[in-house]
C-alpha atoms as a printed R data frame, in Angstrom:
    type eleno elety resid chain resno       x      y        z
1   ATOM     1    CA   UNK     A     1 -65.863 23.148 -233.762
2   ATOM     2    CA   UNK     A     2 -65.073 21.171 -230.656
3   ATOM     3    CA   UNK     A     3 -67.159 18.667 -228.684
4   ATOM     4    CA   UNK     A     4 -68.938 21.407 -226.740
5   ATOM     5    CA   UNK     A     5 -70.186 23.054 -229.930
6   ATOM     6    CA   UNK     A     6 -67.966 26.132 -229.692
7   ATOM     7    CA   UNK     A     7 -65.561 27.158 -232.435
8   ATOM     8    CA   UNK     A     8 -61.999 28.050 -231.448
9   ATOM     9    CA   UNK     A     9 -59.021 29.695 -233.164
10  ATOM    10    CA   UNK     A    10 -55.880 27.551 -233.392
11  ATOM    11    CA   UNK     A    11 -52.299 28.448 -234.334
12  ATOM    12    CA   UNK     A    12 -49.861 26.197 -236.186
13  ATOM    13    CA   UNK     A    13 -46.325 26.660 -237.520
14  ATOM    14    CA   UNK     A    14 -45.558 26.881 -241.247
15  ATOM    15    CA   UNK     A    15 -44.217 23.330 -241.127
16  ATOM    16    CA   UNK     A    16 -47.386 22.006 -239.464
17  ATOM    17    CA   UNK     A    17 -45.861 21.693 -236.001
18  ATOM    18    CA   UNK     A    18 -46.864 23.388 -232.780
19  ATOM    19    CA   UNK     A    19 -50.658 23.166 -232.975
20  ATOM    20    CA   UNK     A    20 -51.878 25.429 -230.161
21  ATOM    21    CA   UNK     A    21 -55.368 26.588 -229.270
22  ATOM    22    CA   UNK     A    22 -55.401 30.392 -229.037
23  ATOM    23    CA   UNK     A    23 -58.946 31.100 -227.879
24  ATOM    24    CA   UNK     A    24 -60.898 29.598 -225.008
25  ATOM    25    CA   UNK     A    25 -64.328 30.887 -225.912
26  ATOM    26    CA   UNK     A    26 -67.357 29.442 -224.191
27  ATOM    27    CA   UNK     A    27 -69.700 31.197 -226.580
28  ATOM    28    CA   UNK     A    28 -70.035 31.295 -230.362
29  ATOM    29    CA   UNK     A    29 -67.119 32.540 -232.495
30  ATOM    30    CA   UNK     A    30 -68.496 34.488 -235.444
31  ATOM    31    CA   UNK     A    31 -65.455 35.945 -237.186
32  ATOM    32    CA   UNK     A    32 -61.761 36.635 -236.666
33  ATOM    33    CA   UNK     A    33 -58.958 38.538 -238.367
34  ATOM    34    CA   UNK     A    34 -55.273 39.246 -237.722
35  ATOM    35    CA   UNK     A    35 -52.714 41.902 -238.652
36  ATOM    36    CA   UNK     A    36 -49.949 39.727 -240.113
37  ATOM    37    CA   UNK     A    37 -49.334 37.785 -236.937
38  ATOM    38    CA   UNK     A    38 -49.271 40.279 -234.066
39  ATOM    39    CA   UNK     A    39 -52.851 40.928 -233.015
40  ATOM    40    CA   UNK     A    40 -55.944 38.796 -233.379
41  ATOM    41    CA   UNK     A    41 -59.428 40.295 -233.240
42  ATOM    42    CA   UNK     A    42 -62.429 38.068 -232.691
43  ATOM    43    CA   UNK     A    43 -66.136 38.646 -232.893
44  ATOM    44    CA   UNK     A    44 -67.938 36.292 -230.559
45  ATOM    45    CA   UNK     A    45 -71.489 36.071 -229.385
46  ATOM    46    CA   UNK     A    46 -72.928 35.110 -226.049
47  ATOM    47    CA   UNK     A    47 -76.563 35.013 -224.976
48  ATOM    48    CA   UNK     A    48 -76.656 38.715 -224.143
49  ATOM    49    CA   UNK     A    49 -74.428 40.533 -226.648
50  ATOM    50    CA   UNK     A    50 -71.962 40.505 -229.515
51  ATOM    51    CA   UNK     A    51 -68.396 41.177 -228.364
52  ATOM    52    CA   UNK     A    52 -65.340 42.354 -230.325
53  ATOM    53    CA   UNK     A    53 -62.104 41.499 -228.518
54  ATOM    54    CA   UNK     A    54 -58.421 41.782 -229.352
55  ATOM    55    CA   UNK     A    55 -55.618 39.577 -228.101
56  ATOM    56    CA   UNK     A    56 -52.058 38.617 -228.836
57  ATOM    57    CA   UNK     A    57 -51.760 35.769 -231.332
58  ATOM    58    CA   UNK     A    58 -50.789 33.451 -228.460
59  ATOM    59    CA   UNK     A    59 -54.150 34.144 -226.769
60  ATOM    60    CA   UNK     A    60 -52.821 36.396 -224.000
61  ATOM    61    CA   UNK     A    61 -53.744 40.008 -223.349
62  ATOM    62    CA   UNK     A    62 -57.455 39.822 -224.192
63  ATOM    63    CA   UNK     A    63 -59.183 43.213 -224.308
64  ATOM    64    CA   UNK     A    64 -62.836 43.933 -225.066
65  ATOM    65    CA   UNK     A    65 -62.999 46.602 -227.781
66  ATOM    66    CA   UNK     A    66 -66.761 46.898 -228.315
67  ATOM    67    CA   UNK     A    67 -70.068 45.293 -227.503
68  ATOM    68    CA   UNK     A    68 -73.366 45.420 -229.355
69  ATOM    69    CA   UNK     A    69 -76.850 43.985 -229.237
70  ATOM    70    CA   UNK     A    70 -76.998 40.243 -229.889
71  ATOM    71    CA   UNK     A    71 -76.968 39.181 -233.546
72  ATOM    72    CA   UNK     A    72 -76.171 42.687 -234.778
73  ATOM    73    CA   UNK     A    73 -72.519 42.228 -235.787
74  ATOM    74    CA   UNK     A    74 -71.657 39.954 -238.713
75  ATOM    75    CA   UNK     A    75 -67.867 40.015 -239.201
76  ATOM    76    CA   UNK     A    76 -64.722 41.757 -238.015
77  ATOM    77    CA   UNK     A    77 -61.507 42.823 -239.728
78  ATOM    78    CA   UNK     A    78 -58.252 44.412 -238.584
79  ATOM    79    CA   UNK     A    79 -56.052 46.555 -240.805
80  ATOM    80    CA   UNK     A    80 -52.634 45.121 -241.808
81  ATOM    81    CA   UNK     A    81 -50.872 47.673 -239.580
82  ATOM    82    CA   UNK     A    82 -53.095 46.776 -236.599
83  ATOM    83    CA   UNK     A    83 -54.295 50.348 -236.096
84  ATOM    84    CA   UNK     A    84 -57.944 50.004 -237.127
85  ATOM    85    CA   UNK     A    85 -60.660 47.457 -236.476
86  ATOM    86    CA   UNK     A    86 -63.852 47.441 -238.508
87  ATOM    87    CA   UNK     A    87 -67.064 45.466 -238.196
88  ATOM    88    CA   UNK     A    88 -69.803 44.643 -240.680
89  ATOM    89    CA   UNK     A    89 -73.201 45.513 -239.237
90  ATOM    90    CA   UNK     A    90 -75.921 44.394 -241.664
91  ATOM    91    CA   UNK     A    91 -75.339 46.760 -244.649
92  ATOM    92    CA   UNK     A    92 -73.053 49.107 -242.719
93  ATOM    93    CA   UNK     A    93 -69.313 49.217 -242.101
94  ATOM    94    CA   UNK     A    94 -68.303 50.679 -238.741
95  ATOM    95    CA   UNK     A    95 -64.942 51.407 -237.134
96  ATOM    96    CA   UNK     A    96 -64.355 50.304 -233.572
97  ATOM    97    CA   UNK     A    97 -63.351 53.408 -231.610
98  ATOM    98    CA   UNK     A    98 -62.739 53.964 -227.884
99  ATOM    99    CA   UNK     A    99 -66.203 55.538 -227.644
100 ATOM   100    CA   UNK     A   100 -67.977 52.719 -229.496
101 ATOM   101    CA   UNK     A   101 -68.868 51.921 -233.101
102 ATOM   102    CA   UNK     A   102 -68.675 54.729 -235.697
103 ATOM   103    CA   UNK     A   103 -70.380 54.198 -239.046
104 ATOM   104    CA   UNK     A   104 -68.075 54.919 -241.983
105 ATOM   105    CA   UNK     A   105 -70.197 53.717 -244.885
106 ATOM   106    CA   UNK     A   106 -73.202 51.771 -246.056
107 ATOM   107    CA   UNK     A   107 -73.621 49.298 -248.853
108 ATOM   108    CA   UNK     A   108 -76.791 49.200 -250.914
109 ATOM   109    CA   UNK     A   109 -77.550 45.621 -251.952
110 ATOM   110    CA   UNK     A   110 -76.996 45.123 -255.675
111 ATOM   111    CA   UNK     A   111 -74.467 47.954 -255.999
112 ATOM   112    CA   UNK     A   112 -70.681 48.213 -255.884
113 ATOM   113    CA   UNK     A   113 -68.886 50.442 -253.390
114 ATOM   114    CA   UNK     A   114 -69.767 52.406 -250.274
115 ATOM   115    CA   UNK     A   115 -72.185 55.285 -249.987
C-alpha cells in the first residue's frame, strides 16, 4: 500500500534489482494473477464497479476484460497458458468471456469440489 492508500503491483528481477511499479491504479486493488510472466490480470474496484483488466507485465497494453457490480468479485486468476481468466464471485467460479462472465461451477460451503 502506498501513501494514498491504494495497493499497486510491482515487478523486481530475480536478483532483487530493477524494482518497477507495474500498475498505476487510483482505486482499490483486490487481486492479481499472471501467466508465468507474460500477462497480468488485475481485479480492482472503484466507487461504481469491479473491473477485471489485463496488461503486459510491464504495465503497458491495459485492456478491460469485464466489469461487475461493486463488491461482487472476490479474486481473479489466469491460466498458465494465458488463454483463460476466471473470477471468484461469492460461491461461484466464472470465466471471463468476450460477452461477459459465464458461470462454470458453484461451491457449497463445507464441501470439496465444484457442483
